[in-house]
C-alpha positions in Angstrom: -46.7 -3.4 188.9 -46.0 -7.1 189.3 -45.6 -9.1 186.1 -47.7 -12.1 185.2 -45.1 -14.5 186.4 -45.1 -13.0 189.9 -48.9 -13.3 190.0 -48.7 -16.9 188.8 -46.3 -17.8 191.5 -48.5 -16.0 194.1 -51.5 -18.1 193.0 -49.5 -21.3 193.3 -48.3 -20.5 196.8 -51.9 -19.6 197.9 -53.2 -22.7 196.3 -50.7 -25.0 197.9 -51.2 -23.4 201.4 -55.0 -23.0 201.5 -56.7 -25.4 199.1 -58.5 -28.2 200.8 -58.6 -26.5 204.2 -61.5 -24.9 205.9 -61.3 -21.2 206.8 -61.3 -20.7 210.6 -61.5 -16.9 210.3 -61.9 -14.3 207.5 -61.4 -10.6 207.8 -62.2 -8.3 204.9 -60.9 -4.9 205.7 -62.8 -3.0 203.0 -66.2 -1.3 203.4 -68.0 -3.4 200.8 -67.3 -6.7 202.6 -66.6 -5.6 206.2 -69.4 -7.7 207.6 -68.8 -10.8 205.4 -67.8 -14.0 207.2 -66.7 -17.0 205.1 -65.4 -19.0 208.0 -66.3 -22.7 207.9 -66.1 -22.8 204.2 -63.3 -24.8 202.4 -60.9 -23.1 200.0 -61.2 -24.9 196.7 -58.4 -23.3 194.7 -56.5 -20.2 193.8 -55.7 -19.5 190.1 -54.1 -16.7 188.2 -55.7 -15.1 185.2 -53.2 -12.7 183.8 -52.5 -10.4 186.7 -55.8 -11.2 188.5 -56.1 -13.8 191.3 -59.2 -15.8 191.8 -59.6 -17.7 195.2 -62.5 -20.0 195.1 -64.2 -20.5 198.5 -66.9 -23.0 199.2 -69.4 -23.8 196.4 -70.5 -20.3 195.5 -67.9 -17.6 196.3 -64.8 -16.3 194.6 -62.4 -13.8 196.1 -61.1 -11.6 193.2 -57.9 -9.7 194.0 -55.3 -7.7 192.0 -51.9 -6.6 193.3 -51.8 -3.4 191.2 -48.6 -1.4 192.0 -47.8 -2.3 195.6 -50.0 -5.2 196.6 -48.7 -8.6 197.9 -50.0 -11.8 199.5 -48.0 -13.2 202.4 -48.3 -16.5 204.1 -47.7 -16.9 207.8 -47.8 -19.7 210.3 -50.1 -19.1 213.3 -48.6 -16.6 215.7 -46.0 -15.4 213.3 -45.4 -11.6 213.2 -46.4 -9.9 209.9 -43.6 -8.4 207.8 -45.8 -5.5 206.7 -47.8 -3.0 208.8 -51.2 -4.2 210.0 -52.8 -1.0 208.5 -51.9 -2.2 205.0 -53.7 -5.5 205.4 -56.9 -5.7 203.4 -57.8 -9.3 203.6 -57.0 -12.1 206.1 -57.8 -15.7 205.4 -57.0 -18.1 208.2 -56.9 -21.9 208.3 -55.4 -24.1 210.9 -51.9 -24.4 209.2 -51.7 -21.0 207.5 -52.8 -17.4 207.6 -52.9 -15.6 204.2 -52.7 -11.8 204.4 -53.3 -9.6 201.4 -51.5 -6.2 201.8 -52.3 -3.1 199.8 -54.3 -4.9 197.3 -55.7 -2.8 194.4 -58.8 -4.9 193.9 -60.8 -6.8 196.5 -64.2 -8.2 195.5 -66.1 -11.2 196.6 -68.3 -12.4 193.8 -70.5 -15.3 192.9 -68.6 -18.2 191.2 -70.8 -17.8 188.2 -69.7 -14.2 187.8 -66.0 -14.8 187.3 -66.2 -14.0 183.6 -67.4 -10.5 184.5 -64.0 -9.6 186.0 -61.6 -11.6 183.8 -63.5 -12.3 180.6 -62.1 -9.3 178.8 -58.6 -10.5 179.1 -56.6 -11.9 176.1 -54.9 -15.2 176.1 -53.0 -15.8 179.4 -49.2 -16.2 178.8 -49.0 -18.7 181.6 -52.5 -20.1 181.5 -54.0 -23.2 179.8 -55.8 -20.9 177.3 -52.5 -19.5 175.9 -52.9 -19.0 172.1 -50.2 -17.0 170.4 -52.1 -16.7 167.1 -55.1 -15.2 169.0 -52.8 -12.8 170.8 -51.3 -11.7 167.4 -54.7 -11.3 165.9 -55.8 -9.0 168.7 -52.7 -6.9 168.5 -53.2 -6.5 164.7 -56.7 -5.1 165.2 -55.2 -1.7 166.1 -52.4 -1.4 163.5 -51.5 2.2 164.3 -51.0 1.6 168.0 -47.5 1.7 169.4 -46.1 -1.8 169.8 -45.2 -1.3 173.5 -48.7 -0.2 174.3 -50.1 -3.2 172.5 -48.0 -5.5 174.5 -49.1 -3.9 177.7 -52.8 -4.1 176.9 -54.1 -7.1 178.9 -57.0 -7.4 176.4 -54.4 -8.5 173.8 -52.4 -10.9 175.9 -52.5 -11.2 179.7 -49.4 -11.0 181.9 -47.0 -8.5 180.5 -46.0 -5.5 182.6 -43.6 -2.6 182.2 -40.5 -4.8 182.7 -41.2 -7.3 180.0 -42.7 -4.7 177.7 -39.4 -2.8 177.6 -37.2 -5.9 177.5 -39.2 -7.5 174.6 -38.9 -4.4 172.5 -35.2 -4.2 173.1 -34.5 -7.8 172.3 -36.5 -7.5 169.1 -34.8 -4.2 168.1 -38.1 -2.4 168.1 -38.5 1.3 169.0 -41.4 1.2 171.6 -43.4 3.8 169.7 -43.2 1.9 166.4 -46.7 1.1 165.1 -47.9 -2.5 165.2 -48.4 -2.5 161.4 -44.6 -1.9 161.0 -43.7 -5.0 163.1 -43.0 -7.8 160.6 -42.2 -10.4 163.2 -45.1 -9.9 165.6 -45.6 -13.6 166.0 -42.0 -14.0 167.0 -42.4 -11.2 169.5 -45.5 -12.8 171.1 -43.8 -16.2 171.3 -40.7 -14.7 172.9 -43.0 -13.1 175.5 -44.3 -16.6 176.4 -40.8 -18.1 176.6 -39.7 -15.2 178.8 -42.4 -15.5 181.4 -42.2 -19.3 181.4 -38.4 -19.0 182.1 -39.0 -16.7 185.1 -42.2 -18.0 186.7 -40.3 -20.2 189.2 -37.7 -17.5 190.0 -38.0 -14.8 192.7 -35.4 -12.7 190.9 -36.6 -12.1 187.3 -34.0 -11.9 184.6 -34.1 -11.3 180.8 -30.3 -11.4 180.4 -29.9 -14.8 181.9 -27.9 -13.3 184.8 -29.7 -13.2 188.2 -27.1 -11.0 190.0 -28.4 -7.7 191.2 -27.9 -5.0 188.6 -27.4 -7.5 185.8 -30.9 -8.9 185.3 -32.2 -6.6 182.6 -31.1 -5.1 179.3 -32.8 -1.7 179.5 -35.5 -1.7 182.1 -34.6 0.4 185.1 -31.3 1.4 183.5 -32.0 5.0 182.3 -28.9 7.1 182.0 -26.7 4.0 182.0 -24.9 2.6 179.0 -26.6 0.0 176.8 -25.2 -3.5 177.5 -24.8 -4.0 173.7 -23.6 -0.8 172.2 -22.8 1.6 175.1 -25.4 4.2 174.1 -27.2 5.9 177.0 -30.5 4.1 177.8 -33.5 6.5 177.7 -36.8 6.5 179.6 -40.1 8.2 178.9 -43.7 7.9 179.9 -45.9 6.1 177.4 -49.6 5.2 177.1 -53.0 6.7 177.1 -53.7 9.7 179.3 -54.0 8.7 182.9 -52.4 5.3 182.2 -48.9 6.3 181.3 -46.1 3.9 182.3 -42.3 4.2 182.1 -40.8 2.8 178.9 -37.0 2.2 178.6 -35.1 1.8 175.3 -31.7 2.2 173.6 -31.9 4.8 170.8 -29.2 3.0 168.8 -30.3 -0.6 169.2 -34.0 0.4 168.8 -34.0 3.1 166.0 -37.2 5.0 165.3 -37.2 3.9 161.7 
């Protein structure tokens, strides 16, 4: 699942390409909006809210999309061949200079502008948003003291923007076992502030890195490196599924650098 910095960069690209232009054609390839036509309306803006995208069209409409696991927005000049199969396209927004195509999007909903809070109002402070508030993020995490710290970081209701990659990397850099309860984390405020620094550092990059090295295979400390030696101590990195039933995600950690107790 894309991290918050990827979604932030996607929003910026859509905003730069579409905002201020009138739509010449719209094509919503989902049953709920198959007959909807927003052509003739101007795109006002596209903003990210955590991992959600809000594209404001005309005076009254907002297109709410979410990339989920495999989604992506592409921008094409008129007549350019798409880089993904047409059957994966779920939304097409065309203006004179650009065509924006949303592929394999996990959420597609056109809502009234006044209803935006109904789809993103539950989110915690956005790590890359104007509402970022580290103290509020810490407060929300501490409301469930028995919860595993990795699960708490991943919960978008606590702080919005962290995915599997940053969840695992943050725990490693803090020396925290991913299943350690929030109540046992003395430096929770430092962990939250480090999350902000990490996403800020990567939001302009296509290749994310937590090690400072953008070369392939060197970008992360533990994420995606199961059965490989830890970069710090040489212990074999482990991976296991973590999270509530039905929402499990892969978590990576070093047993030596991140002891259980």
